[in-house]
C-alpha positions, 0 to 999 in steps of 0.5 A: 500500500503506497503512502503519502507523507505530510509535515507542517508547522504551528500556526493560528487555526482561526485568527479572526474568531479564535485568536491565539489558538495555535495548532500544527494541523496545517500539513503539506505534502512532501515531495522528497525523502525525509528522516523518520526519527523516534519523535516523528518526521523531520520538519514536522511540529506539534504545537501542544506537546502535552496532548500531541507528539512524543515517542508514543504519538510520533506519527498520525495515520489517517485513511484517505478513503474517509474524506469521501465519507466526510463530504457525504456527511456534510452534504447529507446534513445540508451544511455549508462548505468546510473551512478546510476542504475534505482532502488528504492532510486536512486532519493533520495526518503525517501518513495517508493511504487507501486500503487500511482502516480502523476496522482492519488495523490493530493495536500493536501492528508493526509496519515497515515504511522505507527504512523506518519501522513503526508500530500502532500505539493508540487510536487518535483522540479527536479534540476541539481544534478540529471544530475550529479547523473545519467550522463545525461545532461538533465535528470532533464528537462526530469523528469520535462516534463514527470511529473515523479517527485514524491512529497514532504510531511509535517509531521502533527503528529510525530511517529515511522514508520517501513519498509514495513508499510502500507501507508493509505489515511486518507483524500483527501480535494482537489481532483481537484488538483493532483500532476501532474496537479500542476506541469504541471500548473507551469512547462509544460503549457502556462499561465492559470489564472484559473489554477494558481488561483486554486493553489493560493487558495489551502491552503495545497500547500506549500507557495513557490509554491503558491508564484510562482503562485501569481507572474505569475498571477500578472506579467504575466511572468513565472519563469526562471527554467534554473539554477535549471534544468541545474546548474552553468556552472561548474557543467553542463554536455556536451549535 
């Protein structure tokens, strides 16, 4: 499966309506080989390093086929055109291609891309900055409920990667936990102890996701995702 590469730098998302809200979601296609290190692609930036980036979230993959779904969603609801067109890199991904979705990819999958070796660490957790990016007050919630979030990867071996490189599956140690199932367990279903234990027992799942599963198992209370999904009051769009 051939992959496109995207990198970007931090910039204000919506200066007129949300001054001061900065994100590195603005990615551009790469047309020459790049070094892929343990913290991601050379030339790529994460503005909010508390919630983005780091070794567990070095790269973001988003399935290119989802863009047609978003176009249909917008049209079906009679919504105005988005601030950012439905096209690859719009969701801030570093990697994108056709033929691999959240229902197929599994936590712990290991892939070779050029010289680099990478592993799926967790689903993406959509946040309120996507609402500002596209101009829809609840897009982050729609993404979370639909499961069209993409996923994040850690880099196991550094190396050079080129645009249109082949993404090759090298190992699938945990086929029972797809990316979509992991996201649904935490975000979209009632508390299920067996499912939460499945997440907790998966050593390839990033530590913060396993901690969320442990907390729900221990305390019986689901985490409150509202601030992540909707943001502070000053950055919320009218419904």
